[in-house]
Structure formats: C-alpha cells, structure tokens
C-alpha positions in Angstrom: 54.8 37.8 -43.5 56.4 35.0 -45.4 59.8 33.6 -44.2 62.0 31.3 -46.2 64.8 28.9 -45.1 66.6 26.7 -47.6 67.4 23.1 -47.0 68.8 20.2 -49.1 66.6 17.1 -48.9 66.1 13.7 -50.5 62.8 13.5 -52.5 60.0 11.0 -52.6 57.3 11.4 -55.3 53.8 10.3 -54.4 51.1 9.2 -56.8 47.5 10.3 -56.0 48.3 11.3 -52.5 49.0 14.6 -50.9 50.8 15.0 -47.6 50.0 18.1 -45.5 51.9 19.7 -42.6 50.9 18.0 -39.3 49.6 14.9 -41.0 51.0 11.5 -40.1 50.9 9.1 -43.1 52.0 5.5 -43.6 53.5 4.8 -47.0 54.7 1.8 -48.9 57.8 2.7 -50.9 58.7 0.4 -53.8 60.4 2.4 -56.5 64.2 1.9 -56.3 65.0 5.6 -56.3 62.4 6.3 -53.6 63.8 3.4 -51.5 67.3 4.9 -51.7 65.9 8.4 -50.8 64.1 7.0 -47.8 67.2 5.2 -46.6 69.3 8.3 -47.0 66.8 10.3 -44.9 66.6 7.6 -42.3 70.4 7.5 -41.9 70.7 11.3 -41.6 70.6 12.8 -38.1 67.5 15.0 -38.9 65.6 12.1 -40.7 64.0 14.7 -43.0 62.7 14.2 -46.6 60.8 16.2 -49.2 57.6 14.7 -50.5 56.1 16.0 -53.7 53.0 14.8 -55.5 53.4 13.7 -59.2 51.5 15.8 -61.7 50.6 12.7 -63.8 50.3 9.3 -62.3 51.3 7.5 -65.6 55.1 8.1 -65.1 56.6 5.0 -63.5 60.0 6.7 -62.9 59.2 10.4 -62.4 61.8 13.1 -62.7 61.9 16.7 -61.5 59.6 17.9 -64.3 56.9 15.4 -63.3 56.5 16.8 -59.8 54.5 19.6 -58.3 56.7 22.6 -57.3 55.3 22.8 -53.8 55.5 19.8 -51.5 56.1 19.0 -47.8 59.2 18.6 -45.7 58.5 15.5 -43.6 60.1 13.6 -40.7 60.6 9.9 -41.3 59.2 8.6 -38.0 59.7 4.8 -38.6 61.0 2.6 -41.4 60.6 -1.1 -41.9 62.5 -2.8 -44.7 60.9 -5.5 -46.7 62.5 -7.6 -49.5 62.2 -5.0 -52.3 60.3 -2.2 -50.5 59.9 -0.1 -47.4 57.1 0.6 -45.0 57.6 4.1 -43.6 55.6 6.5 -41.5 56.1 10.2 -42.2 54.9 13.3 -40.5 54.5 16.5 -42.5 56.4 19.4 -41.0 56.0 22.4 -43.3 55.5 23.3 -46.9 58.5 23.6 -49.2 59.1 24.9 -52.7 61.7 23.2 -54.8 64.3 25.7 -56.0 66.5 23.3 -57.9 67.2 19.6 -58.1 70.9 19.0 -57.1 70.8 15.3 -58.0 68.6 12.9 -59.9 70.4 9.6 -59.6 70.7 7.3 -57.6 67.8 9.3 -56.0 66.5 12.8 -56.3 67.8 15.6 -54.0 66.3 19.1 -54.0 67.3 22.4 -52.6 64.1 23.7 -51.2 62.7 26.8 -49.5 60.6 26.2 -46.4 57.5 28.3 -46.7 56.8 29.4 -43.1 53.7 31.4 -42.2 54.0 32.9 -38.7 
C-alpha cells in the first residue's frame, strides 16, 4: 500500500546524476539558486532538501518545468563553503513527487508528497 506525507523543501536540480534513497553522494554546488537552497536546508533543523534530476542538461538555470516530477528527499550531512560554491554530502531518504512549486526565486521550494512503500 502507498502512503503519502507532504513536506515543503528547498530544491536542488542535478544534471546527469540521479540520487536514490539510501545512497550517500558528494556534490559540488555552484549555481547561485542551488547554493541558496543548500544553505536554507543546512540552516533548518531537519537539514532536508529535495533533489530532482533535470530533464535536459542544456538549461543553465533550470525552472520547475525542466525537472523530473519524481525526485528524492535528502539529508544534507555536511556542507563546506568555497568562494562561489559549496561541497555537500547528501543522503537520499525517500522518493518524493513534486505537487507544486511554492517559490522559484531566490531559490526553488516545492511542496512534495513522500512516496513511502511499506
């Protein structure tokens, strides 16, 4: 049986990479909106972020329409700031489906359903 729980999360789009639940992945974050989204997640008590793969890698500044509908809710385990970028380590928690994007600037925020399979 499928259960759904909604959460509101900052969003990071990934190019050419897919994060799966349970996987720990180091990422270099350089896009200004993604840096802001990571910082917002890092400063929140839960340290959670939604990660979605871009449909097309050509978009340098993707919006909601450029992202896959299903992504992963992830825990930001560590964050190291560089001059104009971040080095983060994320751990996939569960799959999420974006219901709506609540905000696009200064970074994307989605309201998402967690897709839990007991």
